[in-house]
Residue, then its C-alpha position, 0 to 999 in steps of 0.5 A: x299235714x305235709x307228706x315231706x319234711x324240709x331237708x334236715x328237718x324232722x316231724x316233731x310232736x310238741x307238747x303245746x299248752x298255748x302259753x308263751x314258752x311253747x308258742x315260741x318253741x313251736x315257731x323256733x322249731x319251724x324256723x329250724x326247718x322242722x314240721x311241728x305237730x302240736x299236741x294239747x293234753x286236756x287233764x282237766x285244766x279250765x282252758x278254751x281248747x278250741x282257742x288253743x288249737x287255733x293259736x297253734x295253727x296260726x303259729x304254723x303247726x301242721x296239725x293239732x291234736x287236742x286229747x281228752x285224758x281226764x278219764x285215764x288220768x283219774x282211773x290210772x294215775x290219781x286213784x292208784x296214787x291215793x290208794x297207795x298213800x302217795x304223799x311227797x315229803x309228808x305234804x304234797x299230793x303230787x298233782x303235777x307229778x301225776x299228770x306228766x306220765x299220762x301226758x307223755x304217754x299220749x304224746x308218744x301215741x300221737x307221735x306214732x300216729x303221725x310218723x314223727x321221729x321226735x318229741x319236744x316239750x317246753x319244760x325248764x332245765x331247772x325243774x322236775x317236769x323235764x325229768x318226768x317227760x324225758x324218763x317217760x319218753x325213754x321208757x316208752x319210746x327210746x327210738x324217738x329223739x327228744x328236743x328240749x329247747x330250754x337245755x339247748x345253748x343256742x336257744x338259751x342264748x337267744x332267749x334270756x328271759x320272759x321279755x325276749x320271748x314276748x319280743x319274739x312273739x310280737x315280732x312274729x305275730x304269735x298269738x299269746x296271752x301273756x304280759x311282761x310282768x307276772x307275779x307267779x306261774x301256775x299249772x292246773x289239772x283235775x287233781x290240783x292247781x299249783x303256783x310257783x316262781x315269780x314273787x313266790x320265790x321268796x319263801x317268806x312272801x305271803x301268797x296274794x289273796x286273789x291268787x287262789x282259784x280252787x279254794x276259798x280262804x277260811x274266813x270266806x267259807x260257809x257258816x254251815x258244813x256239808x256232810x257227805x258219804x264217800x264209798x270205796x271198792x277195793x280202795x277206789x272211790x266209786x261214789x260220793x253222796x251229799x247227805x244235805x241235798x241228795x246229790x250223788x256222783x259215781x263217774x270217776x272224773x265227776x267224783x274228783x270234780x265234785x269234791x274239788x268244788x265242795x272241798x274248795x268251798x270249805x277251804x280244804x286242801x291248801x298247802x304252802x311248802x318248800x320241797x326238794x326237787x329231784x334235780x337238787x334245788x329247793x323250791x317253794x310251791x303253793x298248791x290247792x288240792x281239795x278233792x284229792x285231800x278229801x279222798x286221801x282223808x276218807x280212804x285212810x280212815x276206811x283202812x283203819x277198819x278194813x285193812x290188816x295191821x301188818x299189811x298196812x304197816x308194810x304198805x306205809x313203809x313203801x308209801x314214801x318211796x312210792x311218792x318219790x318214784x312218782x315225784x321223780x318221774x319214774x312212773x314207767x319203771x320196774x320199781x313202779x311195777x313192783x310197788x303197784x303190784x304190792x299195792x293192788x294186793x293191799x287194796x283188795x277188799x278195802x270196801x265200804x263208806x266213810x261219812x265226812x263233815x266238810x267245814x272250815x278247812x277240815x274233813x271231820x269223820x263222823x262214821x265209817x262202815x265196811x262189809x270187809x270190816x276187821x273190827x269186832x265190837x264184842x272183842x273191842x268192848x270193855x263191857x264184855x269178854x267177847x272171847x278174849x281171856x284177859x289173863x292171857x295178857x300177863x304172858x304176852x306182857x312178860x314175853x315182850x318185857x324179856x328184852x327190856x329187862x335184859x337191856x336194863x341189866x346190861x346198862x346197870x352192869x356198865x355203870x358199876 
């Protein structure tokens, strides 16, 4: 890396994926006199990172950092989101939104490492990712300048669309794996794979059958189920055991990867939704989240036996807001600190295991147990008293009926 930056230029750390947009952005930043350090985040996407690094250097990056964030992504972002029941608009498990703060966090660390004064990204000015990246930068490194080309008038005038980018890449011998026609765009990490734009912008258009990479169509799933046990400690998945072949996985990254493979084989975790972006635009998104779906389903079931009723009620009141905080890009915020502290308390002693049958797109619970179970079989039984005096129910019902009786009298009086 050079010790000096050209006059008027800056040392910039660019979040570089190797795709068409960031490849062209890397080159335009260099043309503007900046020294560009390419930063590649490995969050579990199936990519040839050596090839991506080579292409960044060929395009002119002064240095390339390929950072493996998978373990941190799983333990510090995916697992807390699952523990907090984070589901955006009752459907979306937030795979993309969860990856952005861990990517931005490491980008700031790389910028500090190389003495950069600016960070850059290739997120569009219409989407959520620009917000997620830039809010994270503001929280973690407000002194760093943020370069966002897709909100720059000069860049927008130069590149009207994909064809302009492809022509620029060809003109400057920028190695990219892109063509003029692409029916949709996709993003992948350990949590999920997403699809949007292109032909998917028509909310009534059926996704191409060959589009999906992580999950099988239901008609192509096996005729026999897989039975597994998922074990938790303080609401964190600590082990998955396949009861059929004896496979046991306990490494956090391995747990998510294994459930992605197994859940995907049974067609678990596909959704097709129209969601509300933070910037106010409705967007159609198609997602595959097999492993995350299995873990969400298993943990919600375990909470039924191990989590106090009122604690769960309060947690679930906060969960939609928790999902919005993540989706909107406020991971590094005071409200997130507050919610995380509350959820850490609610997750304590949520220990045990859940037996699941994975089959034809479904997770079917076949049993659960917990050393911290709040379930009392004798108390619940219809066959024994179990210390419960059924006559007490008379007073319980009478007290709860008081306000109903009072309301009825008022209604009857008003109708006279």
